[in-house]
Rosetta silent file (secondary structure, phi, psi, omega in degrees, C-alpha in Angstrom):
SEQUENCE: MARTSRQEWSKRVERWADSGLTAREFAAELGVNPHTLAHWKWLLRSESSRTTKSKRTPTRRGASKSRRLPFVELARSAIGADGFEVVLATGTTVRVPARFDADALGQLLGVLGRTS
SCORE:     score description
SCORE:     0.000 S_00000001
   1 L     0.000  131.414 -177.209  -23.774   23.925  -12.920 S_00000001
   2 L   -75.732  147.133  176.818  -21.763   21.030  -14.385 S_00000001
   3 L   -72.498  144.829  177.475  -19.634   18.775  -12.193 S_00000001
   4 L   -88.566  135.531 -175.843  -15.898   19.143  -12.540 S_00000001
   5 L   -73.963  159.957  176.152  -14.115   15.961  -13.557 S_00000001
   6 H   -58.319  -41.519 -179.637  -11.473   14.157  -11.542 S_00000001
   7 H   -61.232  -41.738  178.961   -8.987   14.907  -14.326 S_00000001
   8 H   -66.069  -40.743  177.639   -9.711   18.645  -14.069 S_00000001
   9 H   -64.559  -37.621  177.690   -9.307   18.569  -10.283 S_00000001
  10 H   -60.923  -44.632  177.668   -6.023   16.752  -10.717 S_00000001
  11 H   -63.310  -41.787  178.997   -4.798   19.506  -13.057 S_00000001
  12 H   -62.034  -45.127 -179.435   -5.989   22.175  -10.622 S_00000001
  13 H   -63.817  -39.686  177.980   -4.212   20.565   -7.686 S_00000001
  14 H   -64.515  -44.891  177.947   -1.022   20.281   -9.731 S_00000001
  15 H   -63.240  -38.994  177.856   -1.215   23.934  -10.788 S_00000001
  16 H   -60.524  -46.320  179.892   -1.882   24.913   -7.169 S_00000001
  17 H   -60.116  -39.326 -179.977    1.234   23.018   -6.012 S_00000001
  18 H   -73.838  -22.673 -174.010    3.316   24.785   -8.681 S_00000001
  19 H   -74.806  -30.213 -175.639    1.864   28.210   -7.838 S_00000001
  20 L    79.456    4.177 -179.714    3.225   28.528   -4.304 S_00000001
  21 L   -85.887  161.286  173.360   -0.087   30.071   -3.241 S_00000001
  22 L   -75.521  166.623  178.109   -2.143   29.076   -0.231 S_00000001
  23 H   -60.066  -42.118 -179.069   -5.341   27.109   -0.769 S_00000001
  24 H   -62.161  -45.044 -178.453   -7.385   30.225   -0.017 S_00000001
  25 H   -65.965  -46.969 -177.543   -5.452   32.366   -2.536 S_00000001
  26 H   -67.852  -41.297  179.130   -5.498   29.782   -5.322 S_00000001
  27 H   -62.574  -37.035  178.597   -9.146   28.873   -4.728 S_00000001
  28 H   -63.037  -39.525  178.146  -10.091   32.546   -4.920 S_00000001
  29 H   -65.018  -34.885  179.901   -8.450   32.782   -8.335 S_00000001
  30 H   -83.558  -21.978 -175.345  -10.410   29.725   -9.517 S_00000001
  31 L    79.690   33.797  178.423  -13.645   30.742   -7.854 S_00000001
  32 L  -122.858  166.564  177.662  -13.886   27.532   -5.816 S_00000001
  33 L   -72.323  130.816  179.536  -14.091   26.732   -2.127 S_00000001
  34 H   -62.683  -28.862  177.685  -10.591   26.358   -0.580 S_00000001
  35 H   -69.065  -36.016  177.483  -11.816   23.387    1.460 S_00000001
  36 H   -66.496  -41.829  177.570  -12.906   21.640   -1.732 S_00000001
  37 H   -61.080  -47.404  179.153   -9.488   22.268   -3.256 S_00000001
  38 H   -63.246  -38.561  178.486   -7.738   20.895   -0.158 S_00000001
  39 H   -61.693  -44.820  179.901  -10.066   17.881   -0.141 S_00000001
  40 H   -64.673  -36.368  175.821   -9.183   17.032   -3.746 S_00000001
  41 H   -60.613  -47.604  179.323   -5.472   17.338   -2.938 S_00000001
  42 H   -62.264  -46.841 -177.608   -5.916   14.892   -0.062 S_00000001
  43 H   -60.982  -47.189 -178.133   -8.110   12.518   -2.112 S_00000001
  44 H   -66.286  -39.963  177.544   -5.747   12.383   -5.091 S_00000001
  45 H   -68.422  -38.702  179.293   -2.685   11.835   -2.893 S_00000001
  46 H   -62.657  -45.248  178.576   -4.505    9.188   -0.876 S_00000001
  47 H   -64.808  -40.934  179.307   -5.467    7.293   -4.031 S_00000001
  48 H   -63.869  -39.885  179.273   -1.952    7.641   -5.419 S_00000001
  49 H   -65.276  -43.593  179.077   -0.493    6.300   -2.187 S_00000001
  50 H   -64.574  -40.228 -179.979   -2.805    3.258   -2.185 S_00000001
  51 H   -64.592  -43.071  179.783   -2.003    2.535   -5.830 S_00000001
  52 H   -64.156  -42.005 -179.069    1.728    2.723   -5.179 S_00000001
  53 H   -67.985  -31.986 -175.619    1.476    0.430   -2.163 S_00000001
  54 H   -86.217  -10.653  178.766   -0.586   -2.172   -3.996 S_00000001
  55 L   -68.481  143.881  178.180    1.719   -2.452   -7.014 S_00000001
  56 L   -84.407  137.781  178.937    3.809   -5.587   -7.070 S_00000001
  57 L  -110.460  135.441 -179.670    7.553   -5.136   -6.988 S_00000001
  58 E   -68.788  144.614  176.256    9.886   -7.683   -8.540 S_00000001
  59 L   -89.774  177.817 -176.871   12.185   -9.560   -6.198 S_00000001
  60 L   -64.258  -22.614 -179.370   15.818  -10.267   -6.944 S_00000001
  61 L   -98.457    7.024  176.041   14.876  -13.575   -8.596 S_00000001
  62 L    90.782   -8.033  176.892   12.191  -12.073  -10.808 S_00000001
  63 L   -75.668  168.329  178.439    9.196  -13.386   -8.873 S_00000001
  64 E  -107.531  144.792  178.880    6.622  -10.892   -7.657 S_00000001
  65 L   -82.449  140.758  175.010    5.942  -10.058   -4.045 S_00000001
  66 L   -86.732  176.527 -179.370    2.411  -10.420   -2.822 S_00000001
  67 L   -61.271  161.712 -179.507    0.806   -7.883   -0.534 S_00000001
  68 L   -64.050  135.437  179.998    2.106   -7.610    2.993 S_00000001
  69 L   -92.695  143.086 -179.781    0.859  -10.391    5.189 S_00000001
  70 L   -81.930   82.491  178.395   -0.441   -9.648    8.667 S_00000001
  71 E   -73.142  143.274  178.483    2.056  -11.646   10.720 S_00000001
  72 E  -103.421  -43.426 -169.938    1.316  -11.999   14.387 S_00000001
  73 E  -151.298  145.761  172.253    4.287  -13.816   15.787 S_00000001
  74 E  -128.151  113.868 -172.543    7.674  -15.221   14.906 S_00000001
  75 E  -140.651  157.054  171.789    8.795  -17.712   17.509 S_00000001
  76 E   -64.066  142.347 -176.849   11.038  -20.701   18.119 S_00000001
  77 E  -115.788  178.349  179.514    9.009  -23.805   17.623 S_00000001
  78 L   -76.708   -2.109 -176.921    8.956  -27.338   18.880 S_00000001
  79 L   -84.474   -1.722  177.325   10.534  -28.497   15.631 S_00000001
  80 E   140.180  159.965 -176.510   14.045  -27.667   16.796 S_00000001
  81 E   -62.945  -27.929 -178.244   16.288  -24.906   18.028 S_00000001
  82 E   -97.007   -2.397  178.162   17.004  -23.701   14.492 S_00000001
  83 E   -92.134  172.395  176.474   13.430  -23.836   13.237 S_00000001
  84 E  -152.104  167.453  176.861   10.730  -21.237   13.657 S_00000001
  85 E  -116.110  145.175  170.962    7.007  -20.687   13.307 S_00000001
  86 E  -115.176  119.049 -179.499    5.196  -18.031   11.355 S_00000001
  87 E  -110.844  117.830  179.414    1.768  -17.313   12.802 S_00000001
  88 E   -80.968  162.856  179.313   -0.556  -15.284   10.597 S_00000001
  89 L   -59.817  -25.349  179.871   -3.253  -12.972   11.928 S_00000001
  90 L   -75.836   -9.502 -177.486   -5.809  -15.558   10.822 S_00000001
  91 L    97.971   -8.150  177.617   -4.283  -18.041   13.263 S_00000001
  92 L   -66.026  131.509  179.973   -2.673  -20.124   10.537 S_00000001
  93 E  -114.596  131.921  176.747    0.691  -21.441   11.702 S_00000001
  94 E  -116.631  118.393  177.379    3.512  -22.381    9.358 S_00000001
  95 E   -92.146  126.044 -175.960    6.359  -24.381   10.925 S_00000001
  96 E  -117.774  122.040  179.244    9.627  -23.820    9.097 S_00000001
  97 L   -73.011  169.458 -178.988   12.637  -26.106    9.646 S_00000001
  98 L   -56.933  -41.593  177.779   16.188  -24.782    9.882 S_00000001
  99 L  -103.664  119.018 -179.131   16.829  -25.738    6.255 S_00000001
 100 L  -148.022  160.784  178.140   14.105  -24.547    3.928 S_00000001
 101 L   -90.155  111.914 -176.193   13.614  -23.309    0.401 S_00000001
 102 H   -60.680  -38.652  179.419   13.043  -19.549    0.643 S_00000001
 103 H   -64.621  -43.278  179.473   11.248  -19.384   -2.718 S_00000001
 104 H   -64.539  -41.076  178.136    8.846  -22.171   -1.748 S_00000001
 105 H   -63.642  -41.611  177.758    8.154  -20.503    1.601 S_00000001
 106 H   -60.105  -43.705  178.445    7.515  -17.200   -0.182 S_00000001
 107 H   -63.653  -43.237  179.179    5.045  -18.855   -2.537 S_00000001
 108 H   -60.870  -46.919 -179.476    3.269  -20.585    0.335 S_00000001
 109 H   -66.048  -33.794  176.023    2.935  -17.363    2.309 S_00000001
 110 H   -63.239  -44.645  177.937    1.722  -15.590   -0.828 S_00000001
 111 H   -63.602  -45.882 -179.648   -1.033  -18.182   -1.312 S_00000001
 112 H   -63.481  -36.021  178.823   -1.987  -18.040    2.357 S_00000001
 113 H   -65.848  -36.568  179.526   -2.084  -14.248    2.198 S_00000001
 114 H   -73.833  -28.178 -177.478   -4.481  -14.278   -0.738 S_00000001
 115 H   -91.233   -9.041 -178.362   -6.815  -16.762    0.924 S_00000001
 116 L   -87.835    0.000    0.000   -6.922  -15.033    4.306 S_00000001
């Protein structure tokens, strides 16, 4: 018996969603296991969700956002009452003064995020 392609499973899952039938009912019509049908629905949605999350979204200035960085802490620092520290999960600490260039900070955090 030949393997069914990902594309075919995608079409089946889409038709199932449009049908209004339960997994058991739709699978019976196709002659497949309802658990296999449900698994493909989960797998395709999971992949779609990961793809959507990993796409870069443009910022208001046209630059692209990097993936979310695992920040650990945002705290007042020893550099002054208006400054702060950004501590990454890797332990890297970035001290930011009260007056800073937001674009430059964004670029720095993007680079640090890619190297961590």
